[in-house]
C-alpha positions as CSV (number, residue, x, y, z in Angstrom):
1,M,4.7,-11.6,9.8
2,K,4.6,-7.6,9.9
3,K,8.1,-7.5,9.1
4,A,7.1,-9.5,5.5
5,K,4.2,-7.0,4.9
6,R,7.0,-4.2,5.1
7,S,9.4,-6.0,2.8
8,I,6.4,-6.5,0.1
9,E,5.9,-2.5,0.5
10,K,9.5,-1.7,-0.2
11,N,10.1,-4.0,-2.6
12,Y,7.2,-3.0,-4.8
13,A,8.2,0.5,-4.5
14,K,11.6,-0.5,-5.0
15,N,10.7,-2.8,-8.1
16,L,9.1,0.4,-9.4
17,G,11.8,2.5,-9.3
18,I,9.7,5.4,-7.3
19,Q,10.9,4.7,-4.1
20,K,12.5,8.0,-4.0
21,Y,9.1,9.7,-4.2
22,V,7.6,7.9,-2.1
23,P,7.6,9.3,1.4
24,A,8.2,8.2,4.8
25,I,4.4,8.6,6.0
26,D,3.3,6.3,8.9
27,L,-0.5,5.4,8.0
28,K,-2.5,3.9,9.9
29,K,-2.9,0.7,7.8
30,I,-6.2,-2.0,7.6
31,P,-5.2,-5.7,8.3
32,P,-5.0,-8.1,5.3
33,E,-7.5,-9.9,6.8
34,K,-10.3,-7.0,6.8
35,A,-9.1,-5.8,3.5
36,F,-9.2,-9.3,1.4
37,T,-12.8,-9.5,2.9
38,I,-13.5,-5.6,1.8
39,L,-12.5,-6.5,-1.9
40,R,-14.2,-9.9,-2.2
41,K,-17.0,-8.8,-1.0
42,A,-17.1,-5.8,-3.6
43,G,-16.8,-8.0,-5.9
44,Y,-13.1,-8.7,-6.7
45,D,-11.9,-12.5,-7.4
46,I,-8.6,-12.0,-5.7
47,N,-6.5,-14.4,-3.1
48,E,-4.6,-12.9,-0.3
49,E,-2.0,-12.3,-1.7
50,Q,-2.9,-9.9,-4.2
51,S,-5.2,-8.0,-2.0
52,E,-2.1,-7.2,0.0
53,E,-0.7,-6.1,-3.3
54,I,-3.5,-4.3,-3.6
55,M,-3.5,-2.4,-0.8
56,E,0.2,-1.6,-0.7
57,F,0.0,0.3,-3.9
58,L,-3.3,2.2,-2.5
59,Y,-1.2,3.3,0.2
60,I,2.0,4.3,-1.7
61,L,-0.7,6.0,-3.8
62,V,-2.1,7.9,0.0
63,K,1.3,8.8,0.6
64,L,1.8,10.6,-2.6
65,T,-1.0,12.8,-2.4
66,L,-0.4,13.2,1.3
67,K,3.2,14.9,-0.2
68,E,1.7,16.8,-3.2
69,F,-1.0,18.1,-0.8
70,F,1.0,19.2,1.8
71,A,4.1,20.0,0.1
72,Y,4.9,24.1,0.8
73,D,7.2,25.0,-2.8
């Protein structure tokens, strides 16, 4: 299952054409079940696959934000 999540993240970023902009930062990730529960509790009518896609998108945003914040140019 862990391998499948990595492939989702890589495919998502690759499909958007932003893979070259996303730094290789390891993040502590929220377990998919917990993310699904949190999103459902917040009122989002989604399934587990959609919650995983949302979380992968958010991880990409976090990585890009960290890259911008800590970049020394």
